[in-house]
N, C-alpha and C positions, 0 to 999 in steps of 0.2 A: 442536605441536597437531595433533591427528588430523583429517584431512579428512572431509567428509560422506560422500564415496564410501567411505572406509575404514571408517566407522562403521556402513555398511549390513549388515545381517545377511542370511543367505540368504532368510529369510521376506520382509524388505522388498524384496529384489530381485525375488522372484518375484511379489509383489503389484504392484509397478510395471510389471513386463513384462505382467501380465495387464490392467492398466488401459490400457497403450498398445495392447495387441491389441484390446481392446474398442472403443476409439476408432477404430482402423483399420477394424475390422469394420463399425461404424456407418457410417462414411463410404462404404465400399464398398456397403452396403445402400441408402443414399440415392441413390448414383449409379445403381445398378441400377434402383431404383424409378422414378427420372425417366426412364431409358432406356425402361423398359417402358411407362410412361404415355404418353410421347411416340409410341412405336411404335403402341400401341392407337389413340391419336388419329388417326394417319396412316392406319391400316388402316380405321377406321370411315369416315373421309372418302372413301377410295378405294372402299370397299364401297358407300357410299351413292351415289357417282357411277355406279358400275357398275350397281347396281340401277335407278337412275333412268333409265339409258340403255336398258335392256331393258323399261322400262315398269312397274317396281315401285318401292316405296319403303320405307325403314326407318322404322318408327313412332318417333315422338319419345319419347325416354327409354328405349327398350328395343331396342338394336340386335339383339337375338336374335329379334325379331318382324318378319316381312316382311309388308307389306300389298300387296294386289292393286290399290291405288288407282292410276289411270294418272298417271304422272309423266314419261313419256318423250316422245320426238320422234315426229312424224308426218310422212309425205311429203305429206299432203293440206294444201294452203295454208290458212292460218287455223284449223287444227285446234286449236292450243294456245290461242288466244284463246276459241274456243268452249268448250273444256273448263274454262277458267277461269271463264267466265260461268255454267256449270252444273256445279259440283263434285259435287253429289250426283246420281248417275245414277238415273234412274226404275227402278222395279222392273217387270220384264216380266210382269205378271200375266197378260195375255192376248196371245197371239202369232198372227199369221197367216202361215203358211209357204206360199208359192207355190213348190213344189218343182219345178214344171215350167211352161213357158210354152206348150207345144204344146196345141192344141185342134182339135176336129172341127167347131166352129161358127165363124161369121164375124160375130159381132155387130159392128155398125158403130161403137158407142161403147166397145168393150172398152178398158180402161185398164191391161191387163197382157198385152200382145201377144206373139206367137211371134217374138221377136227372137233367141232362141237355142234350141237343142234340148238343152242341157245339163241333166243330172240327176246329183246326187250319188250316189256308191255308197251303198248302204243303211247300211253301217257308219259312214261319215262323217256322214251325216244323223242316225243315232241318237247319235253322239257330240256333235253340235251340240245335239240336243234334251235330252241329259243336262246340258249346260252351262247351258242355259235353265232347266231344273228347279232346279238348284243356285242359280241367281240369283233364284228366286222365282216362276217360271212356274206358274200354276194351271190355265190353259186353253190348248189348241192348237187352231187351226183350220187344216185342210189345204185349199188352193185351187189354182188354176192360172191360166191354161190350164184344161184339163179334167183333174182329178187321177185319174179312172178310166182315162185313155188309156194311161198308161205301164204296160207289163206287164199290161194288162188288169185293172188295179186291184189286183193282187196286192202290188206295191210299196207301194201306199197302205194296203192291209189290214195289212201287217207293221208299218208305222209307227204305225198306229192301235192295234194289239195292243201293241206296245212302250210306247206312251205310257200306256196304261190299265194294263197288267199289270206292267210293270217299273218305270216311273216313278210309277205311281199317281196320275196327274193327276186333278184333280177333274172336268174336262170335256175330252172329245175330239170335235171336230165336223168336218164336211165341207161344203164348197160345191161343187155340181156342176150341170151342165146336165141331168142325169138320163138322158141318151140311152144311155150305155154301162154302166149298172148292171144287174146280173143277180141273180136270187134266190140263186144259190149263194154270192155274195159275202156276202149277209146270213147265210147258214147258217154260214159260216166265221168271219166277223169281226163279226157284228152285236152280240154281247155286249159288245164293247169299245168301241162307239160310243154317244155320248151324244145327238148331234144331227146330223141330215142336212138340210141346206138345198138345195133345188132352185130354180134360177132360172127365173122365168116372168114375162115382161113384159106378157103379154096373154093373154086367153082366146078370141082370134080368130086362127086359123091363118094367115090372110093378113097380119095385122099382125106376127106372129112371123117370117114369111118376109121381109117388108120390113126388119125389124131385123136379120136375119141368124141368128136363133135357131132353126136348122133345118138338118138335114143331108139331102139328097136328098128322098124322099117320105115319110120317116118323120114321124109325128105327134108333135109335142112335147107336146102335151096328153095324149095317151094315155100317154106315158111318165111324165108328171107324176102321173097318178092311179095308175098301176101302182106307182110308187115309194112313194106315200103309203100304199097298202095293204100293201106289204111292211114299211114302218116300223111300222105298227100291229101287224102279225103278229109281227115279231121285236123288238118293244119298243124301238124308237129313236124319239126325239122328232123330229117332222117339222116343218120350217120352210120358208117361201117367201121369196125375194128378188125384188124387182121394181125395175127401173130406170125412172124416169118420164122420158119424152122426148117429142119432137114427135109421134111415131106413136101413142102411147097416153095422152097427157095428158088426153084427153077421155073415156076409157073409164071405165065404172062396173064395178069388179071386186067389189063388195061381196057379192053373193050367192054367187059362186064361192069366194070366200075362206072365207066362213062354211061352205059345204058341206065344203070340205077341212079346215077346222078346224085350221090349224097352231098350234104353240105361240107362234110369233112370225111376223109378216109385216113384213119389212124393207123399207122403201120409200125408195129412194135417188134423189136428184136427179141427173141426168145430169152427170157430172163430166169436165171437159177436163183432160188431163195432156199437157204438151208432150214430144214424143219418143215417146209412146205412141199417143195418138189425135188428135193435132194437131201441126202443124209439118212441116218438110221431111223429117225422118227417120222420121216416123211411119208405121205400117202401117194405121192407121185414119184415118178423117175424121169426128170427132165433132161438128164445128161445126153440122152439119145436124140434129143430134139435140138440141141444147141447148135447154132452156126457161128462162123467167124465173123469179125467186123468186115473183112473184105467181102464175104458172101452177101452180107447185109447190104453193103454199098452197091454191089452188082445188082441186086434186086431193085434198089432205089433208082439206079441209073436206067434200068429197063423200063421203069415207070415214070421217068422224068417229065413226060408230056401230060401226065394226069394232074390237072390243076388243083384238084382238092386233096392231094397227097399231103400228109403231115407225118413225116418220119420221126421215130423215137428210138434211138439206139439205147443200149443198156446204161451208158454214161448218163444220158439225159432222163432216163426213167427212174433210176434208183432213189435219188434224194429230192425229186422235184414234186412229189405228190404228197399232199396231206391225207393220210388214210386213217380212217376210224374203223375199229373192229366191232364185233357184235356187242361188246361191252362198252362202247364208246370210249376206247383207249386209242391214243395215237400210236401208230407203229413205226418204229425207227429201223429203216433198212440199210443204214450205213455200213454195217458189218457184214452184209450179205445174209442177214436173217431179219426176222421181225421181232424186235424188242418192244414190248408194250409199255406205255406210261401208265399212270394211274387214270382211272375214268374221269372225264370231265364232269360227271355227275357227282363225284366226290370231292374233287379238289379244284374245279372250275377250269376254264379253257386256258387262261393265261399261264397257270401253273403246269397243267398237263402238256401244253404244246411246246414247252422248253425241252422236252424229251422226244420230240417228233423227229429230229434229224432233218427237218424240212430246209431245203436250200431255196430261198426265195429268188435268188439271182437266176438259178437254173430254171426254175419255174417260169420266169419271164422269158428267158433265152429260148426255151423250147415252144414258146407260143402259147403258155398256159392261159394267158389273158387274151381273150379275142371277143368278137361280137357273138355273144352267147344267149342273148334273148331273141326269141323268134319275132318279137315285135319290132326289133331293129334290123332284122335280116333282109326284110324286103323281098320275100320269096314269092314266086309265082306258083300259087297252089293249083 
């Protein structure tokens, strides 16, 4: 009897060998597939951990997409808990950049004092401003200190030009005491500036002297009127800021304000900030300037007919401003002091802004969003 092996023809032997080879190849393929899948899973886990460590995250369902949402560690105590409470970072629509703390005045209630002389190199300042623009900034306000003090205003002018010309911001503004502004600055940079606010707390020179808003024998009021004329000539919207305190709370400024006709008259209640104008480490003593809420309301009532009046009590001021210091750190004033975030130059805007304490609802409630581009104001120059 012939065996099955003996009865196999060359064709059947070839088919059997092919079938065995296919089964072997299939096994090899499955093994390789499992290896590759496991390797990919391990790599994705390692990648997620690495991105998380540097402050980024891989978006769910798509390992190829990297998000800049903060997911990492912070050396600041409690930072992770704060970030979890406010996962959606506010948009920095309007930012106040105090690029210098130096000033030629000595206002007794100043809440941003000359604790350092540091000023960023202009290239770094511009890099930070570009980051803010990408994060949604529409308006920038430059302040100090006295912003016209550093490099005689040329540093400031270059930043103003950069923000309007390169970043194409809707609004670029400045807050100054007005004492160091020169006409040639307007001639060079006026086209790029939307609003110039001059601080004036009284229309009595003696009162200004008691407050500290004066340098030597120079008249603060003469500078105020001079700057107002230049703003009109060079088509810059003119604004006045006043801090209401014990020395001017009974003053009637209505007639002078109407004469100067600013687009806005910001009236602030004197604010105490620990470490700046109050406390052991403070360079100023603002306690003697503080007024009650009722006294502030009485001042507002006296000026209720001034149409450009924009009042700001301590409650409205404290958390409704996005403030960047000279290192481009957001300052959180919720606890009555200025607690800095990390610099946006180091950790980015979205990460730093979670520590700003910014109250976006109060920002809108106090009228923080308004017609702030001079092109839209339809002013008669």
